[in-house]
N, C-alpha and C positions, 0 to 999 in steps of 0.2 A: 454215108455218115454213120458214126458209131452211136450206140445207145448207152445211156447210163443206167443205173439201177432201177429207176422208175420206168424205164422204157422210152423216155423222150430222146429225141435226136440231139446229138452233140456234134458240132462241126469239127472236122479234123484240123490239126494244126500244121500239117505238112512239114513237120520237123522244125519249124521256125517258131520262136517264142518272142513275143513283144516285151520289151523292157518297160516296166511300169515306172513312171516317175513318182517318186514319193515326195509329198509336200510336208515339209517340216515347219511346224508352227512355232515360231519363237516369240514367246510372250514379251520378252524384254525388248526385242526389236519393235514389236507392235506398239508397246507403250512409248518407246522413244519416238516413233513416228507420230503417234497421236499427240503426244505432249509437245512435239516440235512446233506445231502450229502456234500454241500459246507462247512458247519461248520466242519464236520469231516476232510475234506481235508485240510482246513486251519489249524486245530489243528495238523494234521499229519506233515504238513510243518513246523509249529512253533516248534514242538518237535525236528524235524530233525535239524533245525537251532540252537536250544539250545544245542543239542548234539554236533554239529560241533563247536560251540563257546566254549564249555567246553573242547573239544579236543585241540583247538587252544590255549586256556588259559593254559592248562596243558603243552603243548610244550613250550610256552613262559616262564612259571615258571621254567621248567627244564633247559632251556637255560640260564636263569638268574642265577640259582643256580650254574650251571657249570662255568659261567663267574666269579662269586664271588669266587669260589674255585680256579680257575686259578689265579686270582688276589692275593688271600691270599697266595698261594704257591709262587708266584713271590716275594711278599713282604717278606716272610720268607727267601727265598734264598738271597735276597739283605741284609737282616739283618744278616744272617749267614756269608756272605762275609765280611761285615763290622766288625763283631766280630772277624773273623779270622785274619784280619790285626792287626798288633801290633800298636795300637794307644795308646800312653801313656795317662794316666789319667790326669797328670799335665804336662803342657809344661815345657821343660827344659830351663834353662837360660844359655845363652852362658857366658863363663867366661872370 
């Protein structure tokens, strides 16, 4: 082994050098990664709200359709009752 200036032993490299990997710290990428959790949670909540709103709208449309059908049936029944009565087309004149 070789010695350095202080006299301590330094291992030989045998002509080979190891390549050191450099870690590059990208603050922008870190920020995007950390804020991504919040964004994904917000997106998940937004999708859940949209799904719930679609469900509520579907129920509302169904109730409106049923109400219109009930009204239509009621009108048809009233019209049928009026037609069943003998209502003369021309009023008769008393003699």
